[in-house]
C-alpha positions as CSV (number, residue, x, y, z in Angstrom):
1,X,126.0,173.4,79.4
2,X,122.9,173.8,81.4
3,X,120.8,170.9,82.5
4,X,118.0,171.6,80.0
5,X,120.6,172.0,77.3
6,X,121.9,168.6,78.2
7,X,118.4,167.2,78.1
8,X,117.9,168.7,74.6
9,X,121.2,167.1,73.4
10,X,120.2,163.7,74.8
11,X,116.6,163.8,73.3
12,X,117.8,164.9,69.9
13,X,118.1,161.3,68.9
14,X,118.9,161.9,65.2
15,X,121.5,164.6,66.1
16,X,120.0,166.9,63.5
17,X,119.5,169.9,65.9
18,X,115.8,169.2,66.6
19,X,113.8,167.3,69.1
20,X,110.8,165.8,67.4
21,X,107.6,164.3,68.8
22,X,108.9,160.7,68.1
23,X,112.0,161.6,70.0
24,X,110.0,162.6,73.0
25,X,107.8,159.5,72.8
26,X,110.8,157.2,72.6
27,X,112.7,158.9,75.4
28,X,109.8,158.7,77.9
29,X,109.1,155.2,76.7
30,X,112.7,154.3,77.7
31,X,111.9,155.6,81.2
32,X,108.9,153.3,81.4
33,X,106.4,156.2,81.5
34,X,102.8,155.1,81.0
35,X,101.0,156.2,77.8
36,X,99.1,159.0,79.5
37,X,102.2,160.5,80.9
38,X,104.0,160.3,77.5
39,X,101.0,162.1,75.9
40,X,100.9,164.8,78.6
41,X,104.6,165.5,78.4
42,X,104.6,165.5,74.6
43,X,101.9,168.1,74.7
44,X,103.7,170.1,77.3
45,X,107.0,170.2,75.5
46,X,105.4,170.9,72.1
47,X,103.9,174.1,73.5
48,X,107.4,175.5,73.1
49,X,107.2,175.1,69.3
50,X,107.1,178.8,68.7
51,X,107.3,178.6,64.9
52,X,104.8,175.8,64.6
53,X,107.0,173.6,62.4
54,X,106.2,170.5,64.5
55,X,109.7,170.1,66.1
56,X,111.7,171.9,68.7
57,X,115.0,173.7,68.0
58,X,117.5,174.1,70.8
59,X,116.3,177.7,71.3
60,X,112.7,176.6,71.6
61,X,113.4,173.5,73.8
62,X,115.6,175.5,76.2
63,X,113.4,178.6,76.5
64,X,112.5,177.5,80.1
65,X,113.5,174.8,82.6
66,X,111.7,171.5,82.6
67,X,110.7,169.0,85.2
68,X,108.5,165.9,85.4
69,X,107.1,164.7,88.7
70,X,109.7,166.5,90.6
71,X,112.6,165.1,88.4
72,X,114.7,167.9,87.0
73,X,116.2,168.1,83.5
74,X,119.6,166.8,84.8
75,X,118.0,163.7,86.2
76,X,116.0,163.1,83.1
77,X,119.0,163.6,80.8
78,X,121.1,161.1,82.8
79,X,118.3,158.5,83.0
80,X,117.5,158.7,79.3
81,X,121.1,158.6,78.3
82,X,121.7,155.5,80.5
83,X,118.7,153.7,79.0
84,X,119.8,154.6,75.4
85,X,123.2,153.1,76.1
86,X,121.6,150.0,77.5
87,X,119.3,149.7,74.5
88,X,122.4,149.9,72.2
89,X,124.1,147.3,74.3
90,X,121.1,145.0,74.0
91,X,121.2,145.4,70.3
92,X,124.8,144.4,70.2
93,X,124.3,141.4,72.4
94,X,121.4,140.2,70.3
95,X,123.5,140.5,67.2
96,X,126.4,138.7,68.7
97,X,124.2,136.0,70.2
98,X,122.9,135.2,66.7
99,X,126.5,135.2,65.3
100,X,128.0,133.1,68.1
101,X,125.2,130.6,68.6
102,X,126.5,127.1,67.7
103,X,130.2,128.1,68.2
104,X,130.5,126.3,71.6
105,X,133.0,127.7,74.0
106,X,133.3,131.0,72.1
107,X,129.6,131.6,72.8
108,X,129.9,131.1,76.5
109,X,133.1,133.1,76.8
110,X,131.4,136.1,75.3
111,X,128.5,136.0,77.7
112,X,130.3,134.7,80.8
113,X,133.9,135.7,80.4
114,X,136.9,133.6,79.6
115,X,137.3,132.3,83.2
116,X,135.0,131.1,86.0
117,X,135.9,130.1,89.5
118,X,135.4,126.7,91.2
119,X,134.8,125.9,94.9
120,X,138.5,126.4,95.6
121,X,138.1,130.0,94.3
122,X,140.7,129.3,91.7
123,X,140.0,130.4,88.1
124,X,139.5,127.8,85.4
125,X,138.8,128.4,81.7
126,X,135.1,128.7,80.7
127,X,136.1,126.6,77.7
128,X,137.2,123.7,79.8
129,X,133.9,123.7,81.6
130,X,131.8,123.8,78.5
131,X,133.8,121.2,76.6
132,X,133.5,118.7,79.4
133,X,129.7,118.9,79.4
134,X,126.7,117.9,77.3
135,X,124.5,120.7,78.7
136,X,125.5,124.1,80.2
137,X,123.1,125.9,82.5
138,X,123.4,129.5,83.4
139,X,122.0,130.0,86.9
140,X,121.0,133.6,87.8
141,X,120.2,134.0,91.5
142,X,120.9,136.0,94.6
143,X,121.2,135.6,98.3
144,X,118.7,138.5,99.0
145,X,116.0,136.6,97.0
146,X,113.9,134.2,99.1
147,X,112.7,132.1,96.1
148,X,116.3,131.7,95.1
149,X,117.4,130.5,98.5
150,X,114.5,128.0,98.4
151,X,115.5,126.7,95.0
152,X,119.3,126.5,95.3
153,X,119.3,123.5,97.7
154,X,117.0,121.7,95.4
155,X,119.2,122.3,92.4
156,X,122.3,121.4,94.3
157,X,120.8,118.1,95.3
158,X,119.8,117.4,91.7
159,X,123.3,118.4,90.4
160,X,125.1,116.3,92.9
161,X,122.9,113.3,92.1
162,X,123.7,113.7,88.4
163,X,127.4,114.0,89.2
164,X,127.4,110.7,91.2
165,X,125.7,108.8,88.3
166,X,128.8,109.1,86.1
167,X,126.6,108.0,83.2
168,X,124.3,109.6,80.7
169,X,124.5,113.3,79.9
170,X,126.7,115.6,81.9
171,X,125.5,119.0,83.2
172,X,127.7,122.0,84.0
173,X,126.1,124.8,85.9
174,X,127.6,128.3,86.0
175,X,126.3,130.8,88.6
176,X,125.8,134.4,87.6
177,X,125.2,136.4,90.8
178,X,122.7,139.2,91.2
179,X,124.0,140.0,94.7
180,X,125.0,143.6,95.4
181,X,128.1,142.9,97.5
182,X,130.9,140.4,97.6
183,X,130.2,139.2,101.1
184,X,126.7,138.1,100.1
185,X,128.1,136.5,97.0
186,X,130.7,134.6,98.9
187,X,128.2,133.4,101.5
188,X,125.7,132.3,98.9
189,X,128.1,130.7,96.5
190,X,129.5,128.8,99.5
191,X,126.2,126.7,99.4
192,X,126.7,125.8,95.8
193,X,128.6,122.8,94.2
194,X,129.2,124.3,90.7
195,X,131.2,127.0,89.1
196,X,130.5,130.8,89.2
197,X,131.4,134.0,87.4
198,X,133.7,135.9,89.7
199,X,132.1,138.8,91.5
200,X,134.9,141.0,90.4
201,X,133.8,140.6,86.7
202,X,131.2,143.4,86.8
203,X,130.3,143.1,83.1
204,X,129.3,139.5,83.6
205,X,127.2,139.7,86.8
206,X,123.8,141.1,87.7
207,X,120.6,141.7,85.7
208,X,122.5,144.1,83.4
209,X,125.3,141.5,82.7
210,X,126.0,140.1,79.3
211,X,124.1,136.9,80.2
212,X,121.3,138.8,82.0
213,X,120.6,141.0,79.0
214,X,121.0,138.1,76.5
215,X,118.4,136.1,78.5
216,X,116.2,139.1,79.1
217,X,116.3,138.2,82.8
218,X,113.8,140.3,84.8
219,X,113.2,137.8,87.6
220,X,115.1,135.3,89.6
221,X,115.8,132.5,90.1
222,X,116.4,131.7,86.4
223,X,118.0,128.5,85.1
224,X,118.6,128.7,81.4
225,X,119.9,125.5,79.8
226,X,121.9,125.3,76.6
227,X,123.5,122.5,74.7
228,X,127.3,122.7,74.6
229,X,127.2,124.5,71.2
230,X,125.4,127.5,72.7
231,X,121.9,126.7,71.5
232,X,119.3,127.7,74.1
233,X,117.1,124.8,75.0
234,X,115.0,126.3,77.7
235,X,114.8,129.3,80.1
236,X,112.3,127.3,82.3
237,X,114.9,125.2,84.1
238,X,113.7,126.2,87.5
239,X,110.2,124.8,86.8
240,X,111.6,121.7,85.1
241,X,113.8,120.9,88.1
242,X,110.9,121.3,90.5
243,X,108.7,119.1,88.4
244,X,111.2,116.4,87.4
245,X,114.1,116.5,89.8
246,X,117.2,114.8,88.5
247,X,115.1,113.5,85.6
248,X,114.8,117.0,84.1
249,X,117.6,116.5,81.7
250,X,115.7,113.7,80.0
251,X,112.9,116.1,79.4
252,X,115.0,118.6,77.4
């Protein structure tokens, strides 16, 4: 299969043997193309509509090679396919989030995995962490991010103060790394007093993780606070900690 044939196959969203204008718009939209580029490429591709029926057959689409801004058909096909898969994953996550919300440990196991690690690097069940708390916070952060490195000591101080009180509501924090290598994860997690998703659990770390997609996390640091049943209370935990310190739980 040639690269332009692969691109046709990927852009034939309905799998009916034709690429239609709506397919073209959606595919370029998935790539983040601005409206004027989408319009231009729609017009460019539709010049291949030899029979004038408003859609492109495989023969029409593949009559010539195709490039956009120096990106060839192979690159475009792979990028669109990747984004289509991520879109489907997001839909599944949204559906399961709705189904699992309120089910406690089952909710957190789905988005964080069945086990997390503690400071001794030993795994403990996510269920045990959730069931021992009143609130569960998912902390998305990374060593390479200066605002994260600035916030983590503040959050650690608040967390440790709450732990020492031994009264009132208990908070569990679970770190989801957005670091790119294990060495950075190990160094950064070494500054934290809470639990973390293991770096080896690739489906559960990073912006494209189960938690990252569920929270629609596009920027870090992010501190999302849930009640123990899995109901989201706030995604603005970072701001709340800065404004209220250890009193932020009382503001939830």
